[in-house]
N, C-alpha and C positions, 0 to 999 in steps of 0.2 A: 502494499499500499502505497501511495505518495503522500507526503505531509506537504503543507508550505507554510511557512512564517512569516505574519505579518505583525506591524508592530500597527494597533490600535493607538485614534489620540482621542485624550479622557474625552468626557463627557466637560459642555461647556459648561461655567458660574458665571451666573446671572448679577448683574450688580445689584440689583434692587427684587423688589416684591409686589404684585399687581394685586389693589384688592376688585373680590367680586365684588360685582351691584349686577342688578337687575337689567334688564332690558328698558332703552329707554325711550322717548315715544321715536316716530318718524322723523314728526316735523324737526325739531330737534336737528339731525340729524346725528354723522355719528360721533358720539365723544368717550373719548379713548377712559378708562379705567385708573383712577388716582396711585399712586404707585411710591414704593416708601424705598426706600436707599437702609442695605441693607444689617448696618450701622444702628438705624432708627426700630430694627424690629429689634424683641426682647430676643437673644442666645435658647432661652427654654421652646421658642417659638418654632426658631430656624432647626434645633434637632429636632423636630416634630415632620418637619415637613418635609425634612432632608430623610427620613426617617421612611414615610409617604412613600416618599418618589423609589430608595433602593425597597421597597414594598414591592411597588406597580415592575420596575424591571424587572424583577428575579419574578414575580405571576409571568410575563410574557414571555419571559427564557423558559418558564416550565411550561408553557401555551402550548395545545397540539398542533401543527404546520401543517397548512393544507393542502 
């Protein structure tokens, strides 16, 4: 069996987090959601968000392929 080695780039780390908002009114046009710099967010919130991201990545890893 042949083996191919590749170097993978790490995931991009964002500079900010985006606040979830409800849908806006159509007549107001596109409104971007508020965002917060990483240093404005409590560390425990970032840790929880990172765990959620890790769990999502691993869930996709374990999904059966089409």
